[in-house]
C-alpha positions as a printed Julia matrix, in Angstrom:
340×3 Matrix{Float64}:
 104.98   61.62   76.43
 106.97   61.51   79.64
 107.09   64.68   81.67
 110.61   66.17   82.34
 111.77   66.28   85.74
 113.36   69.65   86.94
 114.81   71.15   90.24
 115.39   74.54   91.66
 118.91   75.94   92.61
 118.41   78.76   95.22
 115.48   80.52   96.59
 116.75   83.88   97.19
 114.6    85.74   95.04
 110.74   85.45   94.75
 110.86   84.96   91.02
 111.35   81.36   91.81
 107.58   81.11   92.21
 106.58   82.39   88.72
 109.39   80.26   87.33
 108.32   76.99   88.96
 104.64   77.62   88.72
 105.13   78.22   84.77
 106.92   74.84   84.43
 104.69   72.87   86.61
 101.51   74.23   84.63
 102.97   72.81   81.57
 103.69   69.46   82.85
 107.15   69.58   84.29
 107.82   67.33   87.23
 109.12   69.29   90.18
 111.71   66.77   91.58
 113.24   68.91   94.46
 115.29   71.88   95.27
 118.57   73.23   97.09
 119.05   76.44   98.82
 121.45   77.89  101.2
 119.82   78.43  104.66
 116.32   79.69  104.72
 116.19   83.02  102.53
 113.22   85.32  102.69
 111.12   83.39  100.1
 111.67   80.2   101.65
 108.53   80.0   103.86
 106.25   81.13  101.04
 107.8    78.62   98.77
 107.3    75.57  100.88
 103.75   76.54  101.48
 103.04   77.02   97.58
 105.16   73.68   96.95
 104.65   71.46  100.08
 105.33   68.29   98.38
 108.56   69.16   96.58
 111.67   67.71   98.73
 114.7    69.68   99.7
 118.06   68.29   98.8
 120.59   68.43  101.54
 123.43   68.73   99.14
 123.76   70.63   95.77
 125.82   67.79   94.4
 122.71   65.3    94.82
 120.88   67.39   92.12
 123.76   67.74   89.91
 124.55   63.98   89.77
 120.84   63.19   89.26
 120.71   62.19   85.61
 116.98   61.87   85.85
 116.83   65.66   86.01
 116.68   67.53   82.76
 116.9    71.13   83.84
 117.25   73.37   86.57
 115.78   76.78   87.61
 118.14   79.32   89.28
 116.96   82.1    91.57
 119.93   82.2    94.04
 121.66   85.29   94.87
 122.74   87.14   91.81
 126.47   86.71   92.61
 126.07   83.02   92.65
 123.97   82.57   89.51
 126.76   82.4    86.9
 128.72   79.67   88.85
 125.61   77.72   89.36
 124.6    77.72   85.76
 128.14   76.74   84.65
 128.01   73.78   87.33
 124.49   72.75   86.03
 125.35   72.78   82.3
 128.66   71.07   82.93
 126.67   68.17   84.56
 124.4    67.83   81.3
 121.32   70.04   82.47
 119.75   72.85   80.8
 119.32   76.25   82.68
 116.41   78.69   83.2
 117.89   81.46   85.3
 116.3    84.56   86.99
 117.63   87.79   85.93
 120.27   89.16   86.1
 121.91   86.01   84.69
 125.4    86.95   85.43
 126.89   90.31   87.22
 130.21   90.74   84.9
 131.49   90.46   81.41
 133.9    87.83   82.57
 131.13   85.42   84.0
 129.19   86.04   80.76
 132.17   84.97   78.72
 132.49   81.84   80.77
 128.95   81.01   80.49
 129.14   81.44   76.5
 132.31   79.11   76.66
 130.2    76.48   78.72
 127.27   76.74   76.3
 129.6    76.04   73.51
 131.39   73.19   74.8
 128.27   71.45   76.47
 125.42   72.25   73.91
 123.1    73.15   76.84
 120.42   75.78   76.89
 121.04   78.84   79.11
 117.71   81.17   79.13
 117.33   84.28   81.25
 113.65   84.17   82.17
 112.82   87.8    80.98
 109.69   87.73   83.22
 108.31   91.27   82.19
 107.71   89.68   78.7
 107.6    85.96   79.38
 105.3    85.97   82.43
 102.93   88.78   80.99
  99.92   87.69   78.7
  99.82   91.37   77.52
 103.0    91.1    75.6
 101.61   87.87   74.03
  98.45   90.01   72.82
 101.03   92.63   71.6
 102.95   90.05   69.48
  99.55   88.99   67.88
  98.67   92.63   66.98
 102.07   93.54   65.62
 102.12   90.37   63.66
  98.75   91.28   62.17
 100.16   94.62   60.95
  98.08   96.66   63.43
 100.46   99.35   63.91
 102.88   99.13   60.72
 106.34   99.05   61.16
 107.75   99.46   64.67
 109.63  102.71   65.22
 110.02  103.1    69.01
 109.43  101.69   72.33
 109.18  103.44   75.68
 109.42  101.14   78.67
 108.57  102.38   82.2
 109.62  100.0    84.96
 108.9   101.21   88.25
 109.09   98.74   91.36
 108.24   98.74   94.89
 111.3    98.73   97.22
 109.95   96.76  100.23
 113.28   97.83  101.94
 112.5    95.87  105.31
 112.28   92.46  103.61
 115.35   92.93  101.45
 118.44   90.77  102.1
 121.79   92.39  102.61
 122.97   91.35   99.17
 120.15   93.42   97.42
 121.73   96.72   98.36
 125.27   95.84   97.09
 126.0    96.36   93.38
 128.84   93.79   93.51
 126.5    91.08   94.78
 123.09   92.21   93.05
 124.25   94.04   90.09
 123.13   97.56   89.11
 119.7    98.66   88.24
 120.7    98.61   84.62
 122.13   95.08   84.63
 119.37   93.68   86.8
 115.82   95.5    85.81
 117.33   96.66   82.7
 117.54   93.24   81.11
 113.78   93.37   80.75
 113.65   96.5    79.07
 116.6    95.71   76.54
 115.0    92.42   75.85
 111.58   94.07   75.01
 113.24   96.7    72.67
 114.97   93.98   70.57
 111.96   91.69   70.44
 109.42   94.12   69.61
 111.61   96.04   67.27
 112.54   92.91   65.53
 116.0    93.49   65.56
 119.1    91.39   66.68
 121.31   94.19   67.97
 121.39   97.62   69.32
 123.74  100.36   70.39
 123.56  102.0    73.72
 123.5   105.68   73.12
 122.91  106.86   76.72
 122.72  105.29   80.17
 122.35  106.87   83.69
 122.05  105.63   87.16
 121.31  107.44   90.31
 120.53  107.16   94.08
 118.11  110.09   95.01
 116.02  108.43   97.74
 118.29  105.99   99.69
 121.33  107.81  101.08
 121.76  105.22  103.67
 122.58  102.78  101.04
 124.84  104.93   99.24
 126.06  102.55   96.41
 122.3   101.25   95.71
 120.91  102.52   92.42
 117.21  103.44   92.83
 116.89  105.19   89.41
 118.1   104.41   85.86
 117.59  105.07   82.14
 118.74  103.68   78.93
 118.49  104.93   75.3
 119.0   102.4    72.6
 119.34  102.64   68.88
 119.02  100.16   66.06
 118.98  101.39   62.57
 115.79  103.31   62.14
 114.37  102.22   65.47
 114.81  103.57   68.93
 114.11  102.64   72.6
 113.81  104.32   75.84
 113.55  102.91   79.35
 113.22  104.36   82.64
 113.73  102.27   85.73
 113.07  103.12   89.48
 112.32  101.75   93.07
 109.88  104.52   93.87
 106.44  102.81   93.6
 104.24  104.57   96.29
 102.49  102.68   98.91
  98.94  103.46   97.76
  99.51  101.77   94.45
  97.6    98.35   94.2
 100.4    96.28   92.83
 104.48   96.72   92.98
 104.71   98.74   89.98
 102.85  100.54   87.16
 104.88   98.82   84.48
 104.01  100.11   80.96
 105.35   99.52   77.43
 104.3   101.66   74.57
 105.15  100.45   71.07
 105.01  103.07   68.41
 104.46  102.15   64.69
 104.2   103.91   61.53
 100.44  103.28   61.49
  99.51  103.43   65.2
 100.65  102.4    68.68
 100.09   99.78   71.39
 100.28  100.64   75.13
 100.55   97.71   77.54
  99.52   98.65   81.21
 100.9    95.2    82.75
 100.09   95.1    86.15
  97.52   97.82   86.85
  95.43  100.63   85.15
  95.62  103.69   87.37
  91.98  104.79   88.13
  90.71  102.83   85.18
  89.8    99.04   84.81
  90.84   96.66   87.53
  93.03   93.78   87.14
  96.24   93.34   85.07
  97.1    93.02   81.39
  95.33   95.86   79.75
  96.38   96.55   76.19
  95.33   99.57   74.28
  95.54   99.81   70.55
  95.11  102.99   68.43
  95.56  103.0    64.6
  93.66  104.5    61.68
  90.76  102.34   62.07
  90.2   101.42   65.92
  90.86  103.07   69.32
  90.12  100.3    71.8
  91.26   98.42   74.76
  91.78   94.47   75.08
  91.68   92.52   78.31
  94.75   90.4    77.43
  94.81   88.38   80.84
  93.84   85.3    78.89
  96.23   85.67   76.17
  98.7    83.12   77.64
 102.6    82.8    78.43
 103.95   80.35   76.08
 107.48   80.63   77.03
 107.36   77.91   79.34
 105.99   75.27   77.11
 108.32   76.43   74.47
 111.17   76.17   76.84
 110.18   72.56   77.85
 109.77   71.74   74.26
 113.36   73.26   73.56
 114.84   71.01   76.32
 113.26   67.98   74.76
 113.72   68.73   71.17
 116.91   70.75   71.37
 115.26   73.55   69.5
 115.23   77.48   70.13
 111.61   78.32   70.08
 111.38   80.02   73.45
 114.11   82.46   72.97
 117.21   82.23   70.85
 120.55   81.67   72.73
 121.95   84.65   70.68
 119.33   86.99   71.88
 119.81   86.0    75.58
 123.38   86.6    75.26
 123.17   89.94   73.42
 120.56   91.19   75.92
 122.98   90.39   78.81
 125.95   91.97   76.97
 124.08   95.27   76.31
 122.64   95.37   79.96
 126.36   95.05   81.37
 127.63   97.61   78.85
 124.8   100.14   79.84
 125.73   99.53   83.39
 129.47   99.94   83.07
 129.26  103.19   81.02
 126.38  104.83   83.01
 126.56  108.53   84.29
 126.12  108.58   87.96
 123.86  111.06   89.62
 122.44  112.1    93.15
 124.18  110.25   96.06
 126.29  108.05   93.75
 128.25  111.25   92.9
 129.44  111.62   96.38
């Protein structure tokens, strides 16, 4: 079977590394990339993908009929426009989060998907690029914790302020913390709770540590409700320097017969490495090394492009996650320096 060709539009966020590597690993042919200038990830990208040519003009990629889909990791304020351009030229899209910044942009994207029949997939990397979540899927499907009642998601991130571009600090160009990092947590709640929709019952954003960037949101939280299922998420940019990774991301999935905890990127003062999964139920209390569980999203996405299916992530799910994230952001209480 012929490998599908793809290209990258924008190298403004380092998530392009995982997106591109995931597609290459499942056989995608990396045809080229286009980006404005030389954003911070540029030098690392060309070292990792030295044989991938740079296109001087965006239109050259859009007009190339051999390119089946594009990966978009441009600045967040450009992602909606690039997505629509790509889909209007017959290409499917995998876009870094946030996929767009406003409800109006999302409405335009939905309209474009309806008109073109193209795929618009947000790479929810905290689920799609984490083998531990694949293991959690297996355990839940096997009935290890009964019916899911609640998810609690903790999503700390390291700020790395000196390496951040100007747009990072501006909500009008990067989005707020809930519409950015929050999409991961909303995605995980809907997915692991097995529901299609939810209600935002509480959302909050704050700036407690970065007064020089008075509109930047360095803390946030969300409460979600869907029938008998609840979700809570805490997000922040406070990862201390001594932490061995960019964030101690954790997800606890509580069921009627037990619980699963994912320590995705580190196990503080415990086992080394990533993808630690703990299961406690009526029969076992154990830890799994889930690092080999795989990340099937990328292979499924390529299959969806080829077969016009929705095995990687349904389009309705992607749309609803983005809608809820934007709603949470719009109605959030403002605390700390954001109140000034």
